C-alpha positions in Angstrom: -95.8 -127.7 113.1 -98.7 -128.7 111.5 -97.8 -126.3 108.5 -94.7 -127.2 108.6 -95.8 -131.0 107.8 -98.2 -130.4 105.4 -95.3 -128.3 103.2 -92.8 -130.6 103.1 -95.9 -133.3 101.7 -97.1 -130.8 99.2 -93.7 -130.5 98.6 -93.0 -134.1 98.1 -96.2 -135.1 96.6 -95.2 -131.7 94.1 -91.8 -133.5 93.2 -93.3 -136.7 92.6 -96.2 -134.9 90.7 -93.5 -133.1 88.1 -92.7 -136.4 87.0 -95.7 -137.7 86.2 -98.6 -135.4 86.0 -99.0 -131.7 84.3 -99.1 -129.2 87.4 -102.4 -127.9 88.2 -104.1 -124.5 87.5 -105.1 -122.4 89.9 -108.6 -123.6 88.7 -108.2 -126.3 88.6 -107.4 -127.1 92.5 -109.8 -124.3 93.0 -112.5 -125.8 91.4 -111.4 -129.1 93.3 -111.8 -128.1 96.3 -114.9 -125.6 95.8 -117.0 -129.4 94.9 -115.1 -131.2 98.1 -116.1 -128.4 100.5 -119.0 -127.4 98.8 -118.3 -123.8 98.4 -120.4 -120.7 97.1 -120.1 -118.5 94.4 -118.6 -115.8 95.9 -116.1 -118.3 98.3 -114.8 -119.8 94.8 -113.4 -116.0 93.6 -112.0 -115.4 96.8 -110.0 -118.9 96.8 -109.6 -118.2 92.7 -107.7 -115.4 93.6 -106.1 -116.6 96.6 -104.5 -120.0 94.6 -103.6 -117.3 91.8 -102.0 -115.7 94.5 -100.1 -117.9 95.6 -98.8 -120.0 92.6 -97.3 -116.9 91.1 -95.3 -116.5 94.8 -94.6 -119.8 95.3 -92.8 -119.7 91.9 -90.8 -116.4 92.4 -90.1 -118.2 95.9 -88.3 -121.3 94.2 -86.7 -119.3 91.7 -85.0 -117.0 93.5 -84.2 -119.8 96.6 -82.5 -121.6 94.0 -79.4 -122.2 95.8 -80.6 -121.5 98.9 -83.3 -124.6 100.4 -82.8 -122.7 103.3 -84.6 -119.7 102.9 -86.7 -121.5 99.9 -88.3 -123.4 102.8 -88.0 -121.3 104.8 -90.2 -118.6 102.5 -92.9 -121.2 101.4 -93.5 -122.5 104.9 -94.5 -118.6 105.4 -96.5 -118.6 102.3 -98.9 -121.9 103.5 -99.0 -119.7 107.4 -100.7 -116.8 104.3 -102.6 -118.9 102.7 -104.0 -120.8 105.4 -105.2 -117.3 107.5 -106.2 -116.3 104.1 -108.4 -119.5 104.1 -109.7 -119.3 107.6 -111.3 -115.7 106.0 -112.5 -117.4 103.3 -114.4 -120.2 104.8 -116.6 -121.3 107.2 -115.3 -123.7 110.5 -116.6 -126.9 109.0 -115.0 -126.3 105.6 -111.9 -125.1 106.9 -111.6 -128.4 108.7 -112.5 -129.9 106.2 -109.4 -128.5 104.4 -106.9 -129.4 107.2 -108.8 -133.5 107.9 -108.1 -133.4 104.0 -104.5 -131.7 104.2 -103.6 -133.9 107.0 -104.7 -137.6 105.2 -102.7 -136.3 101.7 -106.0 -136.3 99.6 -105.4 -132.7 99.0 -103.8 -131.3 95.5 -100.9 -131.9 94.9 -100.8 -129.5 91.9 -98.0 -126.6 92.7 -100.6 -123.9 93.4 
């Protein structure tokens, strides 16, 4: 449920920001996350790769499910779950907890990656 809520919040934030701000690149997103979560260099590199993959996959999903909101929502939720699982492998428990707390408060980066 928490993932579904975050996905909805992320989608809304992305839609709102798409009209006012250019989307964050994976590098910008990862730098912001690194500073906020105090990631080490190895974590930064792994998270950058993950953020790049996530952004690419998100764009693919949005393009291929353009006319099917249900399929898009389902696939984006699955992508979010996979992202969270991979973050759990990269980050320490305290970093992951901080990330989840930031996301629930809406302070995460609203970029599309």
